[in-house]
C-alpha positions in Angstrom: -9.8 -10.0 6.1 -7.1 -7.8 4.4 -6.6 -7.4 0.7 -4.5 -9.8 -1.3 -2.1 -8.6 -4.0 -1.4 -10.3 -7.3 1.1 -9.6 -10.0 -0.5 -9.9 -13.5 1.3 -10.1 -16.8 -0.5 -9.9 -20.1 0.9 -10.6 -23.6 -0.2 -7.9 -26.1 -1.3 -9.6 -29.4 -2.4 -6.6 -31.5 -1.9 -2.8 -31.5 -3.2 -1.0 -28.4 -4.7 2.4 -28.6 -5.8 4.2 -25.4 -6.8 7.7 -26.4 -4.8 10.7 -25.1 -6.2 13.7 -27.0 -5.8 14.8 -30.6 -3.2 17.0 -32.3 -4.2 18.0 -35.8 -5.1 14.7 -37.5 -3.0 12.6 -35.0 -4.9 10.7 -32.4 -2.3 10.2 -29.7 -2.1 7.1 -27.5 -1.2 6.7 -23.9 1.9 4.5 -23.4 0.2 2.6 -20.6 -3.1 1.1 -19.6 -5.1 3.2 -17.1 -7.1 1.8 -14.3 -10.3 3.1 -15.9 -9.7 1.2 -19.1 -8.7 -2.0 -17.3 -11.8 -1.9 -15.1 -14.1 -1.4 -18.0 -12.6 -4.4 -19.9 -12.8 -6.6 -16.8 -16.4 -5.6 -16.0 -17.4 -6.2 -19.6 -15.8 -9.7 -19.7 -17.0 -10.8 -16.2 -20.6 -9.6 -16.8 -20.8 -11.4 -20.2 -19.3 -14.6 -18.8 -22.0 -14.6 -16.1 -24.6 -14.4 -18.8 -27.0 -12.5 -16.4 -28.3 -10.0 -18.9 -31.7 -11.4 -19.6 -34.3 -8.7 -19.6 -32.3 -6.5 -17.2 -33.5 -2.9 -17.6 -31.0 0.0 -17.9 -27.3 -0.9 -17.5 -26.7 -4.6 -17.4 -23.1 -4.1 -16.2 -24.0 -2.0 -13.2 -24.0 -4.8 -10.6 -20.6 -6.1 -11.5 -19.2 -2.6 -11.8 -20.3 -1.5 -8.4 -19.0 -4.8 -6.8 -15.5 -4.3 -8.5 -15.4 -0.6 -7.3 -15.7 -1.8 -3.7 -13.6 -4.9 -3.6 -11.1 -4.8 -6.5 -8.5 -2.3 -7.5 -5.3 -2.2 -9.4 -2.2 -0.3 -10.5 -1.8 1.0 -14.1 -0.3 -1.6 -16.4 3.0 -0.7 -18.2 4.9 -2.3 -21.1 7.3 -4.9 -20.1 9.9 -7.2 -21.7 11.1 -10.6 -20.6 14.9 -11.0 -20.4 16.9 -14.1 -21.0 16.7 -15.1 -17.3 12.9 -15.0 -17.5 12.5 -11.8 -15.4 10.2 -9.0 -16.3 11.7 -5.6 -17.1 9.1 -2.8 -17.0 9.7 0.1 -19.4 8.4 3.4 -18.0 7.9 6.0 -20.8 9.3 9.0 -18.7 12.7 7.4 -18.1 13.8 8.1 -21.7 10.9 9.3 -23.8 12.8 9.3 -27.1 14.0 5.7 -26.7 10.6 4.5 -25.5 8.8 6.0 -28.5 11.3 4.5 -30.9 10.9 1.1 -29.4 7.2 0.8 -28.6 5.0 3.4 -30.4 4.0 3.4 -34.0 1.0 4.8 -35.9 -1.5 3.9 -38.6 -2.7 6.4 -41.2 -6.1 6.2 -43.0 -8.7 8.3 -44.6 -12.5 8.2 -44.7 -13.7 7.8 -48.2 -16.4 9.7 -50.1 -17.8 6.8 -52.1 -19.8 8.6 -54.8 -16.6 10.4 -55.9 -14.3 7.6 -54.9 -12.0 10.1 -53.2 -10.9 10.8 -49.7 -13.5 12.8 -47.8 -12.4 16.3 -47.1 -10.8 16.8 -43.7 -11.1 13.1 -42.7 -7.4 12.0 -43.0 -6.4 10.7 -39.6 -3.5 9.0 -38.0 -3.9 6.7 -35.0 -1.0 6.1 -32.6 -0.6 2.7 -30.9 1.5 0.7 -28.6 3.0 -2.1 -30.8 2.7 -5.8 -29.9 6.4 -6.2 -30.8 9.3 -3.8 -30.2 10.0 -1.9 -33.3 13.8 -2.3 -33.1 14.4 -5.9 -32.1 10.9 -7.6 -32.7 10.5 -8.8 -29.1 7.0 -9.6 -27.9 5.6 -6.8 -25.7 3.8 -7.6 -22.4 1.8 -5.5 -20.0 2.5 -5.8 -16.3 0.7 -4.5 -13.3 -0.8 -5.5 -9.9 -4.3 -6.4 -8.8 -5.6 -6.0 -5.2 -8.6 -8.1 -4.2 -10.7 -8.2 -1.1 -11.4 -12.0 -1.4 -13.7 -12.1 1.6 -16.3 -10.2 -0.4 -15.2 -10.8 -4.0 -15.1 -14.6 -4.5 -13.7 -15.7 -7.8 -16.3 -18.5 -7.9 -19.0 -15.8 -8.6 -16.9 -13.0 -10.1 -14.2 -14.8 -12.1 -11.8 -11.9 -12.5 -8.8 -14.3 -13.0 -10.6 -16.0 -15.8 -11.4 -12.6 -17.4 -7.7 -11.9 -17.7 -7.2 -14.9 -20.0 -8.4 -12.8 -22.9 -9.2 -9.1 -22.8 -9.8 -6.4 -25.3 -8.5 -3.0 -24.2 -8.8 0.5 -25.5 -10.1 1.8 -28.8 -10.4 0.4 -32.3 -11.6 -2.9 -30.9 -13.8 -3.4 -33.9 -10.7 -3.7 -36.0 -9.2 -6.3 -33.6 -7.0 -3.9 -31.7 -6.3 -4.1 -28.0 -6.2 -7.9 -27.7 -4.3 -9.0 -24.6 -4.0 -12.5 -23.2 -2.7 -13.8 -19.9 1.0 -14.8 -20.2 2.2 -18.2 -19.0 2.1 -18.2 -15.2 0.8 -14.6 -15.6 -1.0 -14.4 -12.2 0.9 -14.9 -8.9 0.2 -13.7 -5.4 2.8 -11.4 -3.8 3.4 -10.5 -0.2 4.0 -7.1 1.4 7.7 -7.9 1.6 8.0 -7.6 -2.2 7.9 -4.2 -4.0 5.6 -3.2 -6.8 7.5 -2.9 -10.0 10.6 -3.7 -7.9 10.6 -0.2 -6.5 7.5 0.7 -4.4 6.7 -0.5 -0.9 3.1 -1.3 -0.1 1.0 -2.7 2.7 -2.4 -4.5 2.7 -4.9 -3.6 5.4 -8.6 -3.9 6.0 -9.3 -0.7 4.0 -7.6 0.2 0.7 -4.1 -0.9 -0.4 -1.5 1.7 0.8 1.7 2.6 -1.0 4.8 4.2 0.4 6.9 6.4 -1.8 10.3 8.0 -0.9 11.4 11.4 -1.9 11.8 11.8 -5.7 10.1 8.6 -6.6 7.6 8.8 -9.5 3.9 8.1 -9.0 2.7 5.4 -11.3 -0.9 6.5 -11.8 -2.9 9.7 -11.9 -2.7 11.1 -8.5 -4.9 13.6 -6.7 -3.7 17.1 -7.6 -4.6 18.3 -4.1 -1.9 16.2 -2.6 0.4 19.3 -2.4 3.6 17.2 -2.4 4.1 16.5 -6.1 5.8 18.0 -9.0 4.9 17.2 -12.6 2.3 17.6 -15.3 -1.4 18.0 -14.4 -4.3 16.9 -16.5 -8.1 16.7 -16.2 -9.5 13.2 -16.2 -12.7 13.2 -18.3 -14.4 10.2 -19.7 -17.7 8.9 -21.2 -19.8 6.7 -19.1 -23.1 4.8 -19.2 -25.5 6.3 -16.7 -28.8 4.4 -17.2 -30.4 6.3 -14.3 -29.9 9.8 -15.9 -33.1 11.7 -16.0 -32.2 13.4 -19.3 -31.6 12.0 -22.7 -27.9 11.2 -21.9 -28.6 7.8 -20.5 -27.2 5.5 -23.2 -23.7 4.1 -23.8 -21.0 6.8 -23.7 -23.4 9.7 -23.6 -22.7 10.8 -20.0 -19.5 12.9 -19.8 -17.9 12.5 -16.3 -15.3 14.9 -15.0 -13.3 13.0 -12.3 -11.0 15.9 -11.3 -7.5 17.3 -11.8 -4.6 14.8 -11.3 -0.9 14.7 -11.5 0.1 12.5 -14.5 2.1 9.3 -14.0 5.8 10.1 -13.8 5.3 13.1 -11.5 7.7 13.0 -8.5 6.9 13.3 -4.8 8.8 16.1 -3.1 9.0 14.2 0.2 8.2 10.8 1.5 4.4 10.2 1.0 1.7 7.6 1.5 -1.1 7.0 -1.0 -4.2 4.8 -1.2 -5.2 3.2 -4.4 -8.8 4.3 -5.0 -11.5 3.4 -7.4 -10.3 3.3 -11.0 -6.7 3.0 -10.0 -6.4 6.7 -9.0 -4.0 7.4 -6.2 -5.2 9.5 -3.2 -3.1 10.9 -0.4 -3.4 8.6 2.6 -3.3 11.5 5.1 -4.0 15.3 4.9 -1.1 16.9 3.0 1.3 19.2 4.7 2.4 22.5 3.2 4.8 22.0 0.2 8.5 22.8 0.9 9.7 26.2 -0.4 
C-alpha cells in the first residue's frame, strides 16, 4: 500500500524557539520547524497518550520512535497566514529576509540572578530569539503549515494516534516557560493527492517506498538536503543534536547526553542547479533519489 499525504496546519499560541546557534549573548532561533523537532514532539505525545511506560527499562519512547521512523515522515513546517479568502499563504524566510524578520521574529532578554548579592550574575545576560504567535506589524495570528506522509498499512491511527497528537503539541525549547505551544487549526488535517503540489509549488509522488519530490531547476529545497547531492547551491551546515541512547555502554545513556552528528546538509532555501528528485528520509531530511551526476560548470 502506498503512502498517504496529509496537509497539516497548526496555530501557534506562544513564542516558539528552535535553537540555531548562539552569537554573543543572543540565542538565535530557526524561522521554521525542523523534522527532527516535530518528530520528537509527536513521539513524546503519542507515547504518553498510550500510557505504556510502566516499568519499562531504558528509553520508554524507543518503540514509538522506531515505528515512526519507518512509517511516518514529514516536511518541515513553515509560518503561514490565512488570507481573507481562507487560503493559506506560506511565508518562506529566504524570499525577503528583512521583511520576514520584521514581521515574525522577536526576542526576549533576561539575566540569571546572583541571589546573595541580589544582582545579575556575571556573564549570564542572555537574549532568546523566537517566532512570534502574532505578526509584529499587523497582529495577525501565525500558523505553521507542512505535510505529513503516512504508511497507513503499518501505522494505524487506532494504535498510534498521530492525528490526535497534533491537537496540542509543544515544540522547541523553553517549554518549561510555556513556549512552543501549537494546536491543530480548524480543519487542520486534510488528505491530499499527488495531483496537488506541496506548498503550491513542489510536485510529489507516493509509492511503496518513501515519498518522492520533483524539483525543477532553481527551485529551493525546503528541508536540510544531503550535501553529497552535487546539484545544489546554497549554505551548508552540520546537523548535530542531543539524543537519548539508553543502550549506550558508557555514561552518556541518559536524556540529551548522546551527541549525534547526522552529517553535512544544504540548508533550506538552497537552490537546485538542474531538475532533481529527492526522497524524504527519516527526520524530514531530503536525500537524492538517484546517484548524482557531475555538477554543471
